[in-house]
DSSP file (Angstrom, degrees, kcal/mol; ACC not computed):
  #  RESIDUE AA STRUCTURE BP1 BP2  ACC     N-H-->O    O-->H-N    N-H-->O    O-->H-N    TCO  KAPPA ALPHA  PHI   PSI    X-CA   Y-CA   Z-CA
    1    1 A X    >         0   0    0      0, 0.0     3,-1.0     0, 0.0     8,-0.1   0.000 360.0 360.0 360.0  -2.8   96.6  -21.9 -103.9
    2    2 A X  T 3   +     0   0    0      1,-0.2     0, 0.0     0, 0.0     0, 0.0   0.800 360.0  52.0 -69.2 -26.6   99.3  -24.2 -105.4
    3    3 A X  T 3  S+     0   0    0      2,-0.1     2,-0.3     0, 0.0    -1,-0.2   0.442  87.9 103.0 -91.2   1.8  101.3  -23.9 -102.2
    4    4 A X    <   -     0   0    0     -3,-1.0     2,-0.1     1,-0.0     0, 0.0  -0.617  68.4-128.2 -89.1 143.0   98.5  -24.9  -99.8
    5    5 A X     >  -     0   0    0     -2,-0.3     4,-2.0     1,-0.1     3,-0.3  -0.461  30.2-106.2 -78.8 159.0   98.2  -28.3  -98.2
    6    6 A X  H  > S+     0   0    0      1,-0.2     4,-1.9     2,-0.2     5,-0.2   0.834 120.3  52.5 -57.4 -34.9   94.9  -30.2  -98.5
    7    7 A X  H  > S+     0   0    0      2,-0.2     4,-1.8     1,-0.2    -1,-0.2   0.881 108.8  49.2 -69.8 -38.1   94.1  -29.6  -94.8
    8    8 A X  H  > S+     0   0    0     -3,-0.3     4,-2.2     2,-0.2    -2,-0.2   0.870 109.5  52.4 -69.1 -36.1   94.7  -25.8  -95.2
    9    9 A X  H  X S+     0   0    0     -4,-2.0     4,-2.2     2,-0.2    -2,-0.2   0.907 109.9  48.1 -66.1 -42.5   92.4  -25.7  -98.3
   10   10 A X  H  X S+     0   0    0     -4,-1.9     4,-2.3     1,-0.2    -1,-0.2   0.885 110.7  52.1 -64.5 -37.6   89.6  -27.4  -96.5
   11   11 A X  H  X S+     0   0    0     -4,-1.8     4,-2.3     2,-0.2    -2,-0.2   0.901 109.7  48.5 -65.8 -40.6   90.0  -25.1  -93.5
   12   12 A X  H  X S+     0   0    0     -4,-2.2     4,-2.3     2,-0.2    -2,-0.2   0.899 112.1  49.1 -65.9 -40.9   89.8  -22.0  -95.8
   13   13 A X  H  X S+     0   0    0     -4,-2.2     4,-2.8     2,-0.2    -2,-0.2   0.897 110.6  50.8 -65.4 -39.8   86.7  -23.4  -97.5
   14   14 A X  H  X S+     0   0    0     -4,-2.3     4,-2.5     2,-0.2     5,-0.2   0.920 110.5  48.5 -64.7 -43.7   85.1  -24.1  -94.1
   15   15 A X  H  X S+     0   0    0     -4,-2.3     4,-2.3     2,-0.2    -2,-0.2   0.914 112.9  49.1 -61.6 -41.8   85.8  -20.5  -92.9
   16   16 A X  H  X S+     0   0    0     -4,-2.3     4,-2.6     2,-0.2    -2,-0.2   0.936 111.8  48.0 -62.6 -46.7   84.4  -19.1  -96.2
   17   17 A X  H  X S+     0   0    0     -4,-2.8     4,-2.3     1,-0.2    -2,-0.2   0.900 112.7  48.0 -62.8 -41.9   81.2  -21.3  -95.9
   18   18 A X  H  X S+     0   0    0     -4,-2.5     4,-2.3     2,-0.2    -1,-0.2   0.885 111.3  51.1 -66.3 -37.6   80.7  -20.3  -92.3
   19   19 A X  H  X S+     0   0    0     -4,-2.3     4,-2.4    -5,-0.2    -2,-0.2   0.912 110.9  47.9 -65.3 -42.2   81.2  -16.7  -93.1
   20   20 A X  H  X S+     0   0    0     -4,-2.6     4,-2.3     2,-0.2    -2,-0.2   0.888 111.1  51.4 -65.3 -38.1   78.6  -16.9  -95.9
   21   21 A X  H  X S+     0   0    0     -4,-2.3     4,-2.3     2,-0.2    -2,-0.2   0.909 110.1  49.2 -63.6 -42.5   76.2  -18.7  -93.6
   22   22 A X  H  X S+     0   0    0     -4,-2.3     4,-2.6     2,-0.2    -2,-0.2   0.917 111.8  48.3 -63.4 -43.8   76.6  -15.9  -91.0
   23   23 A X  H  X S+     0   0    0     -4,-2.4     4,-2.4     2,-0.2    -2,-0.2   0.892 110.1  52.4 -64.2 -38.9   76.0  -13.2  -93.6
   24   24 A X  H  X S+     0   0    0     -4,-2.3     4,-2.2     2,-0.2    -1,-0.2   0.920 111.4  46.4 -63.3 -43.0   72.9  -15.0  -94.9
   25   25 A X  H  X S+     0   0    0     -4,-2.3     4,-2.9     2,-0.2     5,-0.2   0.917 111.8  50.5 -65.5 -42.8   71.4  -15.2  -91.5
   26   26 A X  H  X S+     0   0    0     -4,-2.6     4,-2.4     1,-0.2    -1,-0.2   0.899 110.8  49.9 -62.3 -39.1   72.2  -11.6  -90.7
   27   27 A X  H  X S+     0   0    0     -4,-2.4     4,-2.2     2,-0.2    -1,-0.2   0.912 111.7  48.4 -64.1 -42.6   70.6  -10.5  -94.0
   28   28 A X  H  X S+     0   0    0     -4,-2.2     4,-2.4     2,-0.2    -2,-0.2   0.937 113.0  46.7 -63.2 -47.0   67.5  -12.6  -93.2
   29   29 A X  H  X S+     0   0    0     -4,-2.9     4,-2.5     1,-0.2    -2,-0.2   0.877 111.5  51.7 -64.5 -37.2   67.2  -11.1  -89.6
   30   30 A X  H  X S+     0   0    0     -4,-2.4     4,-2.4    -5,-0.2    -1,-0.2   0.896 110.4  49.2 -66.0 -39.1   67.7   -7.6  -91.0
   31   31 A X  H  X S+     0   0    0     -4,-2.2     4,-2.2     2,-0.2    -2,-0.2   0.913 112.2  47.3 -65.6 -42.8   64.9   -8.2  -93.5
   32   32 A X  H  X S+     0   0    0     -4,-2.4     4,-2.3     2,-0.2    -2,-0.2   0.911 113.3  49.0 -64.5 -41.9   62.6   -9.5  -90.9
   33   33 A X  H  X S+     0   0    0     -4,-2.5     4,-2.5     2,-0.2    -2,-0.2   0.897 110.8  49.9 -63.9 -40.7   63.4   -6.6  -88.6
   34   34 A X  H  X S+     0   0    0     -4,-2.4     4,-2.2     2,-0.2    -2,-0.2   0.898 111.2  49.1 -65.9 -39.9   62.8   -4.1  -91.3
   35   35 A X  H  X S+     0   0    0     -4,-2.2     4,-2.2     2,-0.2    -2,-0.2   0.915 112.4  48.1 -65.4 -42.1   59.5   -5.6  -92.2
   36   36 A X  H  X S+     0   0    0     -4,-2.3     4,-2.4     1,-0.2    -2,-0.2   0.901 111.4  49.9 -64.1 -40.6   58.4   -5.6  -88.5
   37   37 A X  H  X S+     0   0    0     -4,-2.5     4,-2.5     2,-0.2    -1,-0.2   0.877 109.5  52.2 -65.2 -37.5   59.6   -1.9  -88.1
   38   38 A X  H  X S+     0   0    0     -4,-2.2     4,-2.3     2,-0.2    -2,-0.2   0.908 109.9  48.2 -64.4 -42.2   57.6   -1.0  -91.3
   39   39 A X  H  X S+     0   0    0     -4,-2.2     4,-2.4     2,-0.2     5,-0.2   0.919 111.1  51.3 -63.8 -42.8   54.4   -2.7  -89.8
   40   40 A X  H  X S+     0   0    0     -4,-2.4     4,-2.3     1,-0.2    -2,-0.2   0.927 111.8  45.9 -60.6 -45.9   55.0   -0.8  -86.5
   41   41 A X  H  X S+     0   0    0     -4,-2.5     4,-2.7     2,-0.2    -1,-0.2   0.866 110.8  54.1 -66.1 -35.3   55.3    2.5  -88.3
   42   42 A X  H  X S+     0   0    0     -4,-2.3     4,-2.3     2,-0.2    -2,-0.2   0.926 110.4  45.4 -64.1 -44.4   52.2    1.8  -90.4
   43   43 A X  H  X S+     0   0    0     -4,-2.4     4,-1.9     2,-0.2    -2,-0.2   0.913 113.8  50.1 -65.1 -41.5   50.1    1.1  -87.4
   44   44 A X  H  X S+     0   0    0     -4,-2.3     4,-1.2    -5,-0.2    -2,-0.2   0.916 112.7  46.3 -63.2 -43.0   51.4    4.1  -85.7
   45   45 A X  H  < S+     0   0    0     -4,-2.7    -1,-0.2     1,-0.2    -2,-0.2   0.865 111.1  52.6 -68.5 -35.6   50.7    6.3  -88.7
   46   46 A X  H >< S+     0   0    0     -4,-2.3     3,-0.6     1,-0.2    -1,-0.2   0.848 111.6  45.5 -69.3 -33.1   47.2    4.9  -89.1
   47   47 A X  H 3< S+     0   0    0     -4,-1.9    -1,-0.2     1,-0.2    -2,-0.2   0.690 119.6  39.6 -85.2 -17.0   46.2    5.6  -85.6
   48   48 A X  T 3< S+     0   0    0     -4,-1.2    -1,-0.2    -5,-0.2    -2,-0.2  -0.048  80.1 147.8-120.2  32.4   47.6    9.1  -85.4
   49   49 A X    X   -     0   0    0     -3,-0.6     3,-1.2     1,-0.1    -3,-0.1  -0.399  54.4-105.5 -68.1 142.0   46.6   10.3  -88.9
   50   50 A X  T 3  S+     0   0    0      1,-0.2    -1,-0.1    -2,-0.1     3,-0.0  -0.366 103.5  41.9 -65.4 148.1   45.8   14.1  -89.2
   51   51 A X  T 3  S+     0   0    0      1,-0.1     2,-1.0    -3,-0.1    -1,-0.2   0.258  83.0 103.9  98.1 -11.2   42.1   14.8  -89.5
   52   52 A X    <   -     0   0    0     -3,-1.2     2,-0.1    -4,-0.0    -1,-0.1  -0.637  56.4-177.1-101.1  74.8   41.1   12.3  -86.9
   53   53 A X        -     0   0    0     -2,-1.0     2,-0.2     1,-0.1     3,-0.1  -0.423  24.7-122.8 -76.1 145.4   40.4   14.8  -84.1
   54   54 A X        -     0   0    0     -2,-0.1     3,-0.1     1,-0.1    -1,-0.1  -0.599  37.2 -98.1 -81.7 149.1   39.4   13.6  -80.7
   55   55 A X        -     0   0    0     -2,-0.2    -1,-0.1     1,-0.1     4,-0.1  -0.352  48.0 -94.4 -66.5 148.6   36.1   14.9  -79.4
   56   56 A X        -     0   0    0      1,-0.1     3,-0.2     2,-0.1    -1,-0.1  -0.259  28.6-123.9 -62.6 152.1   36.4   17.9  -77.0
   57   57 A X  S    S+     0   0    0      1,-0.2     2,-0.8    -3,-0.1    -1,-0.1   0.881 101.6  43.4 -67.1 -39.5   36.4   17.0  -73.3
   58   58 A X  S    S-     0   0    0      3,-0.0     2,-0.3     0, 0.0    -1,-0.2  -0.835  75.5-171.4-112.8  96.0   33.5   19.2  -72.4
   59   59 A X        -     0   0    0     -2,-0.8     2,-0.1    -3,-0.2    -4,-0.0  -0.626  32.6-104.3 -82.9 142.4   30.7   18.9  -74.9
   60   60 A X        -     0   0    0     -2,-0.3    -1,-0.1     1,-0.1     3,-0.1  -0.376  38.6-110.6 -67.3 145.0   27.8   21.3  -74.6
   61   61 A X        -     0   0    0      1,-0.1    -1,-0.1    -2,-0.1     3,-0.1  -0.357  39.1 -92.0 -72.8 154.6   24.6   19.9  -73.2
   62   62 A X        -     0   0    0      1,-0.1    -1,-0.1    -2,-0.1     2,-0.1  -0.354  50.4 -97.3 -65.4 146.1   21.6   19.4  -75.3
   63   63 A X        -     0   0    0      1,-0.1     2,-0.5    -3,-0.1    -1,-0.1  -0.381  38.1-109.4 -67.3 142.1   19.2   22.4  -75.3
   64   64 A X    >   -     0   0    0      1,-0.2     3,-1.7    -3,-0.1    -1,-0.1  -0.602  20.9-147.8 -71.9 121.9   16.2   22.1  -73.0
   65   65 A X  T 3  S+     0   0    0     -2,-0.5    -1,-0.2     1,-0.3    -2,-0.1   0.721  96.7  56.5 -66.6 -18.8   13.1   21.6  -75.2
   66   66 A X  T 3  S+     0   0    0      2,-0.1    -1,-0.3     3,-0.0     3,-0.1   0.489  83.1 113.9 -89.9  -1.8   11.0   23.4  -72.6
   67   67 A X  S <  S-     0   0    0     -3,-1.7     2,-0.1     1,-0.1     5,-0.0  -0.313  79.4 -95.9 -69.7 153.8   13.1   26.6  -72.8
   68   68 A X    >   -     0   0    0      1,-0.1     3,-1.1     2,-0.0     4,-0.5  -0.456  24.7-133.3 -69.8 138.6   11.7   29.7  -74.2
   69   69 A X  G >  S+     0   0    0      1,-0.3     3,-0.8     2,-0.2    -1,-0.1   0.781 103.8  62.2 -64.9 -28.1   12.5   30.3  -77.9
   70   70 A X  G 3  S+     0   0    0      1,-0.2    -1,-0.3     3,-0.0    -2,-0.0   0.729  97.8  57.5 -72.7 -19.7   13.4   34.0  -77.2
   71   71 A X  G <  S+     0   0    0     -3,-1.1    -1,-0.2     2,-0.1    -2,-0.2   0.658  88.0  95.2 -82.7 -16.1   16.3   32.8  -74.9
   72   72 A X  S <  S-     0   0    0     -3,-0.8     2,-0.2    -4,-0.5     3,-0.1  -0.447  80.0-114.6 -78.3 149.6   18.0   30.8  -77.6
   73   73 A X        -     0   0    0     -2,-0.1     2,-0.1     1,-0.1    -1,-0.1  -0.525  37.4-100.0 -78.0 147.7   20.8   32.2  -79.7
   74   74 A X        -     0   0    0     -2,-0.2     2,-0.4     1,-0.1    -1,-0.1  -0.415  36.9-117.7 -68.2 145.6   20.1   32.7  -83.4
   75   75 A X        -     0   0    0     -2,-0.1     2,-0.3    -3,-0.1    -1,-0.1  -0.704  24.9-125.4 -86.1 129.5   21.6   30.0  -85.7
   76   76 A X        -     0   0    0     -2,-0.4     2,-0.4     1,-0.1    -1,-0.0  -0.570  23.8-124.8 -76.7 137.5   24.2   31.2  -88.1
   77   77 A X        -     0   0    0     -2,-0.3     2,-0.3     3,-0.0    -1,-0.1  -0.660  17.5-141.6 -83.7 132.8   23.4   30.3  -91.7
   78   78 A X        -     0   0    0     -2,-0.4     2,-0.0     1,-0.1    -1,-0.0  -0.678  31.2 -98.4 -87.5 146.8   26.1   28.4  -93.6
   79   79 A X        -     0   0    0     -2,-0.3     2,-0.2     1,-0.1    -1,-0.1  -0.376  41.8-118.6 -64.8 145.4   26.6   29.3  -97.3
   80   80 A X        -     0   0    0      1,-0.1    -1,-0.1     2,-0.1    -3,-0.0  -0.585  12.7-155.6 -87.2 146.1   24.9   27.0  -99.7
   81   81 A X        +     0   0    0     -2,-0.2     2,-0.4     2,-0.1    -1,-0.1   0.050  52.9 126.9-105.6  23.8   26.7   24.8 -102.2
   82   82 A X        -     0   0    0      1,-0.0     2,-0.1     0, 0.0    -2,-0.1  -0.676  60.7-125.0 -83.6 132.4   23.7   24.6 -104.5
   83   83 A X        -     0   0    0     -2,-0.4    -2,-0.1     1,-0.1    -1,-0.0  -0.468  32.5 -99.7 -73.4 147.5   24.4   25.6 -108.1
   84   84 A X        -     0   0    0     -2,-0.1    -1,-0.1     1,-0.1     3,-0.0  -0.337  24.1-127.0 -65.7 151.4   22.1   28.3 -109.6
   85   85 A X  S    S+     0   0    0      1,-0.1     2,-0.4    -3,-0.1    -1,-0.1   0.826  94.3  34.2 -69.6 -32.2   19.3   27.0 -111.8
   86   86 A X  S    S-     0   0    0      3,-0.0    -1,-0.1     0, 0.0     3,-0.1  -0.968  90.2-112.0-127.2 141.3   20.3   29.3 -114.7
   87   87 A X        -     0   0    0     -2,-0.4    -2,-0.0     1,-0.1     2,-0.0  -0.396  45.5 -96.6 -66.8 145.1   23.8   30.4 -115.7
   88   88 A X        -     0   0    0      1,-0.1     2,-0.3    -2,-0.1    -1,-0.1  -0.334  38.4-126.1 -64.7 145.7   24.5   34.1 -115.2
   89   89 A X        -     0   0    0     -3,-0.1    -1,-0.1     1,-0.1     2,-0.1  -0.676  17.8-125.0 -92.6 144.6   24.0   36.4 -118.2
   90   90 A X        -     0   0    0     -2,-0.3    -1,-0.1     5,-0.2     5,-0.0  -0.342  31.4-101.1 -81.2 173.0   26.7   38.7 -119.5
   91   91 A X  S    S+     0   0    0     -2,-0.1    -1,-0.1     2,-0.1    -2,-0.0   0.576  97.9  74.0 -73.7 -10.9   26.1   42.4 -119.9
   92   92 A X  S    S-     0   0    0      3,-0.1    -3,-0.0     1,-0.1     0, 0.0   0.208 114.7 -53.8 -85.7-149.6   25.6   42.3 -123.7
   93   93 A X  S    S-     0   0    0      1,-0.1     3,-0.1     3,-0.1    -2,-0.1   0.583  72.9-112.8 -70.2  -9.1   22.7   40.9 -125.6
   94   94 A X  S    S+     0   0    0      1,-0.3    -1,-0.1     2,-0.0     3,-0.1   0.481  73.2 132.0  93.1   0.9   22.8   37.6 -123.9
   95   95 A X        -     0   0    0      1,-0.2    -1,-0.3    -6,-0.0    -5,-0.2  -0.252  68.2 -73.7 -79.7 173.7   23.8   35.6 -126.9
   96   96 A X        -     0   0    0     -3,-0.1     2,-0.5     1,-0.1    -1,-0.2  -0.351  44.2-136.3 -68.4 148.8   26.6   33.1 -127.0
   97   97 A X        -     0   0    0     -3,-0.1     2,-0.5    -2,-0.0    -1,-0.1  -0.927  10.7-151.1-111.1 126.4   30.2   34.5 -126.9
   98   98 A X        -     0   0    0     -2,-0.5     2,-0.6     2,-0.0     0, 0.0  -0.817   5.9-159.1 -97.0 132.9   32.8   33.0 -129.2
   99   99 A X        -     0   0    0     -2,-0.5     2,-0.2     2,-0.1    -2,-0.0  -0.954  12.3-169.7-113.1 122.3   36.4   33.1 -128.1
  100  100 A X        +     0   0    0     -2,-0.6     2,-0.2     2,-0.0    -2,-0.0  -0.629  38.7  59.2-107.3 168.1   39.0   32.7 -130.8
  101  101 A X        +     0   0    0     -2,-0.2     2,-0.1     1,-0.1    -2,-0.1  -0.670  46.6 109.5 112.7-169.2   42.7   32.2 -130.6
  102  102 A X              0   0    0     -2,-0.2    -1,-0.1     1,-0.2    -2,-0.0  -0.396 360.0 360.0  89.5-172.5   44.8   29.6 -129.1
  103  103 A X              0   0    0     -2,-0.1    -1,-0.2     0, 0.0    -2,-0.0   0.418 360.0 360.0-118.6 360.0   46.8   27.0 -131.0
Protein backbone atom coordinates (compact mmCIF):
# COMPACT_ATOMS: atom_id res chain seq x y z
CA UNK A 1 0.00 0.00 0.00
CA UNK A 2 3.04 2.24 0.06
CA UNK A 3 2.79 2.80 -3.67
CA UNK A 4 -0.87 3.86 -3.72
CA UNK A 5 -1.93 7.47 -4.06
CA UNK A 6 -4.41 8.90 -1.50
CA UNK A 7 -7.25 8.86 -4.04
CA UNK A 8 -6.67 5.20 -4.89
CA UNK A 9 -6.62 4.25 -1.20
CA UNK A 10 -9.94 5.98 -0.60
CA UNK A 11 -11.40 4.26 -3.65
CA UNK A 12 -10.29 0.83 -2.38
CA UNK A 13 -11.75 1.52 1.06
CA UNK A 14 -15.03 2.65 -0.49
CA UNK A 15 -15.26 -0.52 -2.62
CA UNK A 16 -14.52 -2.62 0.48
CA UNK A 17 -17.15 -0.82 2.55
CA UNK A 18 -19.78 -1.16 -0.16
CA UNK A 19 -18.96 -4.84 -0.57
CA UNK A 20 -19.31 -5.41 3.19
CA UNK A 21 -22.62 -3.52 3.20
CA UNK A 22 -23.92 -5.67 0.34
CA UNK A 23 -22.88 -8.88 2.12
CA UNK A 24 -24.52 -7.70 5.34
CA UNK A 25 -27.79 -7.02 3.52
CA UNK A 26 -27.68 -10.36 1.71
CA UNK A 27 -27.09 -12.14 5.03
CA UNK A 28 -30.01 -10.30 6.61
CA UNK A 29 -32.34 -11.10 3.71
CA UNK A 30 -31.25 -14.75 3.71
CA UNK A 31 -31.96 -14.98 7.46
CA UNK A 32 -35.40 -13.43 7.05
CA UNK A 33 -36.15 -15.76 4.13
CA UNK A 34 -35.01 -18.82 6.10
CA UNK A 35 -37.19 -17.84 9.06
CA UNK A 36 -40.19 -17.32 6.79
CA UNK A 37 -39.60 -20.66 5.08
CA UNK A 38 -39.37 -22.35 8.49
CA UNK A 39 -42.69 -20.83 9.54
CA UNK A 40 -44.27 -21.94 6.27
CA UNK A 41 -43.04 -25.52 6.72
CA UNK A 42 -44.19 -25.53 10.36
CA UNK A 43 -47.71 -24.50 9.40
CA UNK A 44 -47.75 -27.04 6.59
CA UNK A 45 -46.58 -29.82 8.91
CA UNK A 46 -49.07 -28.88 11.62
CA UNK A 47 -52.01 -28.98 9.25
CA UNK A 48 -51.03 -32.27 7.59
CA UNK A 49 -49.81 -34.20 10.64
CA UNK A 50 -50.37 -37.98 10.54
CA UNK A 51 -53.16 -39.21 12.76
CA UNK A 52 -55.51 -36.40 11.90
CA UNK A 53 -57.76 -38.35 9.58
CA UNK A 54 -60.60 -36.65 7.79
CA UNK A 55 -64.06 -38.10 8.39
CA UNK A 56 -65.31 -40.48 5.71
CA UNK A 57 -67.46 -38.95 2.99
CA UNK A 58 -70.42 -41.27 3.52
CA UNK A 59 -71.12 -41.72 7.23
CA UNK A 60 -73.69 -44.36 8.14
CA UNK A 61 -77.07 -43.04 9.15
CA UNK A 62 -78.22 -43.35 12.75
CA UNK A 63 -80.22 -46.49 13.52
CA UNK A 64 -83.96 -46.08 13.49
CA UNK A 65 -85.16 -46.34 17.12
CA UNK A 66 -88.42 -47.91 15.99
CA UNK A 67 -86.66 -50.75 14.15
CA UNK A 68 -87.08 -54.28 15.42
CA UNK A 69 -84.26 -55.45 17.72
CA UNK A 70 -83.97 -58.75 15.84
CA UNK A 71 -83.01 -56.92 12.64
CA UNK A 72 -79.99 -55.21 14.23
CA UNK A 73 -76.52 -56.71 13.92
CA UNK A 74 -74.84 -57.93 17.11
CA UNK A 75 -72.30 -55.54 18.59
CA UNK A 76 -68.76 -56.89 18.73
CA UNK A 77 -67.21 -56.76 22.18
CA UNK A 78 -63.90 -54.95 22.52
CA UNK A 79 -61.30 -56.44 24.88
CA UNK A 80 -61.25 -54.79 28.27
CA UNK A 81 -58.22 -53.00 29.61
CA UNK A 82 -59.25 -53.48 33.24
CA UNK A 83 -56.58 -55.06 35.43
CA UNK A 84 -57.57 -58.20 37.34
CA UNK A 85 -58.48 -57.70 41.00
CA UNK A 86 -56.01 -60.36 42.17
CA UNK A 87 -52.64 -61.25 40.71
CA UNK A 88 -52.50 -64.68 39.08
CA UNK A 89 -51.12 -67.48 41.27
CA UNK A 90 -48.26 -69.68 40.17
CA UNK A 91 -48.57 -73.47 40.10
CA UNK A 92 -46.69 -74.07 43.37
CA UNK A 93 -47.87 -73.46 46.90
CA UNK A 94 -48.76 -69.88 46.13
CA UNK A 95 -46.07 -68.38 48.35
CA UNK A 96 -43.73 -65.65 47.27
CA UNK A 97 -40.96 -66.57 44.89
CA UNK A 98 -37.43 -65.24 45.48
CA UNK A 99 -35.23 -64.74 42.47
CA UNK A 100 -31.53 -64.63 43.15
CA UNK A 101 -28.65 -63.68 40.95
CA UNK A 102 -27.77 -60.58 39.12
CA UNK A 103 -25.01 -58.22 39.93
